[in-house]
C-alpha positions as CSV (number, residue, x, y, z in Angstrom):
1,M,-25.3,21.0,9.8
2,H,-25.8,19.6,13.9
3,E,-23.8,18.1,16.5
4,L,-23.5,14.7,18.2
5,A,-22.4,14.4,21.6
6,A,-20.1,11.3,22.0
7,D,-17.2,10.0,24.2
8,L,-15.2,8.9,22.2
9,V,-14.8,9.8,18.3
10,V,-13.2,7.8,15.7
11,D,-11.7,9.6,12.4
12,A,-11.5,7.4,9.4
13,S,-12.0,10.4,7.1
14,G,-9.2,9.4,5.0
15,R,-6.9,12.4,5.2
16,A,-7.4,14.0,8.6
17,V,-9.1,16.5,8.1
18,P,-11.1,16.5,11.2
19,T,-8.7,15.5,13.4
20,L,-6.3,18.3,12.0
21,A,-8.5,21.3,12.2
22,F,-9.6,19.9,16.0
23,L,-5.8,20.3,16.9
24,D,-5.8,23.6,15.1
25,R,-8.8,25.0,17.0
26,G,-7.1,23.8,20.4
27,G,-3.8,25.2,19.6
28,S,-1.9,22.0,19.1
29,P,1.1,21.9,16.9
30,K,0.6,20.5,13.8
31,P,2.2,16.5,13.7
32,E,5.3,16.0,12.2
33,Q,4.9,14.5,8.3
34,T,6.8,12.4,6.3
35,E,6.2,12.4,2.7
36,I,7.1,10.0,0.2
37,G,5.9,11.3,-3.3
38,V,5.1,9.1,-6.0
39,D,2.8,10.8,-8.7
40,V,0.8,7.0,-9.4
41,G,-2.3,7.4,-11.9
42,Y,-4.0,4.1,-12.3
43,A,-7.0,2.9,-13.7
44,S,-9.4,-0.1,-13.4
45,A,-12.7,-2.0,-15.0
46,I,-13.9,-5.1,-15.0
47,F,-13.8,-7.7,-17.8
48,E,-15.3,-11.0,-18.6
49,P,-12.7,-13.7,-19.7
50,S,-13.1,-15.5,-22.9
51,D,-12.9,-19.0,-23.3
52,E,-9.2,-19.2,-24.3
53,P,-7.3,-21.5,-21.7
54,L,-4.8,-19.9,-19.6
55,D,-1.7,-21.1,-17.4
56,W,-2.6,-18.5,-14.6
57,M,-5.4,-17.6,-12.5
58,G,-3.9,-14.0,-12.1
59,M,-1.3,-11.5,-13.2
60,V,1.1,-8.9,-12.1
61,H,3.1,-6.9,-13.9
62,F,5.6,-4.4,-12.4
63,G,7.1,-1.4,-13.9
64,M,11.0,-1.6,-14.4
65,P,12.6,1.0,-12.0
66,P,14.5,3.9,-12.4
67,G,12.5,5.1,-15.2
68,E,10.0,2.6,-16.7
69,G,6.8,2.6,-14.3
70,R,3.8,1.1,-16.4
71,G,2.4,-1.9,-15.1
72,A,-0.9,-3.9,-14.5
73,L,-3.0,-6.4,-12.4
74,I,-5.5,-8.6,-13.7
75,L,-7.2,-10.8,-10.9
76,P,-10.3,-13.4,-10.6
77,I,-13.1,-11.9,-8.8
78,E,-17.0,-13.0,-7.9
79,N,-19.1,-14.3,-11.5
80,G,-16.4,-15.8,-13.4
81,R,-15.0,-11.7,-14.0
82,W,-11.4,-10.1,-13.8
83,L,-10.5,-7.1,-11.8
84,V,-8.5,-5.1,-14.1
85,S,-5.9,-2.3,-12.8
86,L,-3.3,-0.4,-15.0
87,G,-0.7,1.8,-13.8
88,R,1.8,4.3,-14.2
89,R,4.5,6.5,-12.8
90,P,5.2,9.7,-13.3
91,S,0.8,9.4,-13.8
92,G,0.3,11.0,-17.3
93,E,-2.7,11.1,-18.7
94,M,-4.4,7.4,-18.2
95,P,-7.3,5.8,-20.4
96,S,-10.6,6.8,-20.1
97,D,-12.2,4.3,-22.5
98,I,-12.1,0.6,-22.7
99,E,-10.4,1.0,-26.4
100,S,-7.5,2.9,-25.1
101,F,-7.6,0.7,-21.7
102,V,-6.8,-2.4,-23.6
103,A,-4.4,-0.6,-26.1
104,F,-2.4,0.6,-23.0
105,T,-1.9,-3.2,-22.1
106,R,0.4,-3.2,-25.4
107,T,2.9,-0.6,-24.4
108,L,4.0,-3.0,-21.6
109,R,7.2,-5.2,-21.6
110,T,5.4,-8.5,-22.1
111,P,2.1,-9.2,-23.8
112,T,0.2,-10.9,-21.0
113,A,-2.2,-8.9,-20.2
114,W,-2.9,-7.4,-23.9
115,E,-3.4,-11.2,-24.9
116,A,-5.9,-11.6,-22.2
117,L,-7.7,-8.5,-22.5
118,R,-8.0,-8.6,-26.7
119,T,-10.7,-11.1,-26.5
120,A,-12.2,-10.3,-23.2
121,K,-15.6,-8.5,-22.6
122,P,-15.7,-5.2,-21.0
123,V,-18.3,-5.3,-18.5
124,T,-18.0,-1.5,-16.7
125,D,-16.6,1.6,-17.9
126,V,-13.1,2.7,-16.8
127,A,-12.8,4.3,-13.3
128,R,-9.9,6.5,-13.2
129,F,-7.8,7.7,-9.8
130,G,-4.9,9.5,-9.3
131,F,-2.3,9.2,-5.8
132,P,0.2,11.6,-5.3
133,A,2.2,10.4,-2.2
134,S,2.3,8.0,0.6
135,T,1.9,10.1,3.7
136,R,2.7,9.2,7.4
137,R,1.6,11.5,10.0
138,H,3.4,11.1,13.2
139,F,0.5,12.1,15.5
140,H,2.0,9.6,18.7
141,K,4.8,12.5,19.1
142,L,2.5,15.2,20.2
143,E,3.1,15.7,23.9
144,R,-0.8,16.1,24.4
145,W,-3.2,14.4,22.7
146,P,-7.0,15.3,22.9
147,R,-9.5,13.2,25.3
148,G,-11.8,10.5,23.5
149,L,-10.4,11.3,19.8
150,V,-9.1,8.3,17.7
151,P,-7.8,9.0,14.1
152,I,-7.2,5.9,12.5
153,A,-6.2,3.6,8.9
154,D,-5.7,6.7,6.2
155,S,-6.0,9.8,8.9
156,I,-2.7,8.5,10.1
157,C,-0.5,6.5,7.5
158,R,-1.7,6.5,3.4
159,F,0.0,4.1,1.1
160,N,0.5,4.2,-2.4
161,P,-2.4,1.6,-3.3
162,L,-0.7,-0.2,-6.1
163,F,0.7,-2.4,-2.9
164,G,-2.7,-3.1,-2.0
165,Q,-2.2,-2.8,1.8
166,G,-4.2,0.1,3.1
167,M,-7.3,-1.9,3.9
168,S,-5.3,-4.8,5.9
169,V,-3.8,-1.8,7.9
170,A,-6.7,-0.3,8.7
171,A,-8.1,-3.8,9.5
172,M,-5.0,-4.4,11.7
173,E,-5.5,-1.2,13.5
174,A,-9.4,-2.0,14.3
175,V,-8.2,-5.0,16.0
176,V,-5.4,-3.2,18.4
177,L,-8.3,-0.7,19.3
178,G,-10.7,-3.1,19.9
179,K,-8.1,-4.9,22.3
180,L,-7.2,-1.6,24.1
181,L,-11.3,-0.5,24.8
182,A,-11.9,-4.3,25.8
183,A,-8.7,-4.0,28.5
184,R,-10.5,-0.9,29.9
185,R,-14.1,-2.2,30.3
186,S,-14.0,-2.3,33.9
187,S,-12.3,1.1,34.4
188,S,-14.2,4.0,35.5
189,D,-13.0,6.3,32.8
190,P,-12.2,3.8,29.9
191,V,-11.6,6.4,27.4
192,D,-9.1,8.2,28.9
193,G,-5.7,8.0,27.6
194,V,-7.2,5.4,24.8
195,G,-6.3,7.7,22.1
196,H,-2.2,8.3,22.8
197,D,-2.1,4.5,23.6
198,F,-3.5,3.4,20.6
199,L,-1.3,5.9,18.7
200,I,1.7,3.9,20.6
201,A,0.6,1.0,19.9
202,I,0.1,0.7,16.3
203,Q,3.7,2.0,15.5
204,E,5.1,-1.4,15.0
205,T,2.3,-2.3,12.8
206,L,2.7,0.7,10.3
207,E,6.9,-0.8,10.3
208,A,5.9,-3.2,7.7
209,P,3.8,-1.4,5.1
210,W,6.2,1.4,5.5
211,A,8.9,-0.8,4.8
212,V,7.3,-1.2,1.4
213,A,6.3,2.3,0.7
214,V,10.2,2.8,1.2
215,S,10.7,1.0,-2.2
216,D,9.0,3.5,-4.1
217,F,12.5,5.6,-4.1
218,A,13.5,2.8,-6.6
219,Y,12.0,5.1,-9.1
220,S,13.9,8.0,-10.1
221,H,10.7,10.3,-9.8
222,T,9.7,9.5,-6.5
223,T,10.4,12.7,-4.5
224,G,10.6,12.8,0.0
225,E,13.5,12.2,2.5
226,R,15.5,9.0,0.9
227,P,16.7,6.7,3.8
228,S,20.4,6.7,4.4
229,D,20.7,2.5,3.8
230,L,18.8,3.2,0.4
231,V,21.0,1.6,-1.8
232,Q,21.1,-1.5,0.1
233,R,17.8,-1.9,0.8
234,L,17.4,-1.8,-2.9
235,Q,20.1,-4.1,-4.3
236,Y,18.6,-6.8,-1.2
237,S,14.9,-6.8,-2.9
238,G,16.0,-6.5,-6.2
239,A,17.9,-10.2,-5.3
240,I,14.8,-11.4,-3.4
241,L,12.7,-10.3,-6.6
242,H,15.3,-12.5,-8.7
243,L,15.2,-15.3,-6.5
244,A,11.5,-15.5,-6.3
245,A,11.7,-16.0,-10.2
246,Q,13.3,-19.1,-9.7
247,D,11.6,-20.2,-6.3
248,P,8.0,-20.8,-5.7
249,D,8.7,-21.1,-1.7
250,V,10.4,-17.6,-2.1
251,H,7.9,-16.1,-4.4
252,R,5.3,-17.6,-1.7
253,L,6.8,-16.0,0.9
254,M,7.0,-12.8,-0.7
255,V,3.5,-12.5,-1.2
256,E,3.2,-13.4,2.3
257,V,5.1,-10.9,3.3
258,S,3.6,-7.7,1.1
259,Q,0.4,-8.5,2.0
260,L,1.3,-8.7,5.8
261,L,0.7,-12.3,6.7
262,K,4.2,-12.3,7.5
263,P,6.6,-10.2,9.1
264,Q,9.3,-8.0,7.1
265,S,12.0,-10.4,9.2
266,A,10.7,-13.2,7.4
267,L,13.0,-12.3,4.1
268,R,16.3,-11.6,6.1
269,E,16.0,-15.3,7.8
270,P,19.4,-17.0,7.1
271,A,18.3,-19.6,4.7
272,I,17.2,-16.9,2.6
273,T,19.6,-14.0,3.4
274,E,22.6,-16.6,2.1
275,R,21.0,-17.3,-1.1
276,V,20.4,-13.2,-1.7
277,R,24.1,-12.3,-1.0
278,A,25.1,-15.1,-3.2
279,L,22.9,-13.2,-6.0
280,M,24.1,-9.9,-5.1
281,I,27.7,-10.9,-4.8
282,A,27.2,-12.9,-8.5
283,A,25.5,-9.2,-9.9
284,A,28.2,-7.3,-8.8
285,A,31.0,-9.7,-10.3
């Protein structure tokens, strides 16, 4: 072990162990932490599709809350191959070999994934992962913050990987940090206060993906403090899903919001809200 002196330290370790240990050694209180216990298990492998014609480029199969939590994802990647991921919640035992991996797709509500994989050629072994909880550490609420220390990405907020937002959020945070440092370039002490200012500045960035993380409460096994308006949120998001199944423009908008290309507010524009409320009224009748 050796020491390396630095004016600015960015903690991208993923679990904030270095930052938390440093705060503890300095006598700082532990930051508040919000957790959404999801207990997700997932497995991934790469396949080479057969020459059979398909009427889709990529496929996503979601679970059916509150109880049925199995899903699948098939997306095209380099060299004409597929990245295939299977997931379940609660996690349970995930497939460890190709045969059980493909067999898992037969347990899904629709046969699309099974029909695609039964003639596809596996290129890699199966890799398995587990994810216990989405975690948000409220470092920005601490009264004092160490000079020159900047936790980033999963060190601050870890998201359910099934939403595919973690790397996008990390990139957005890096942009925020870059702008803060650039604005201090001519300062005599550019590192002074940058950690605190960064933690404050990224809170708006975190709001949209954390709002998506809250949707995990739709599953009955999810643990954590449920928002007071959870029922209304889930009713609205359920109606949006039904609308997206009927309207490709709404589906595109949902994808753009979930992938952080547009803000959550885009799903509450008057034209969308009116149609969603009509569906909610019809469902309640």
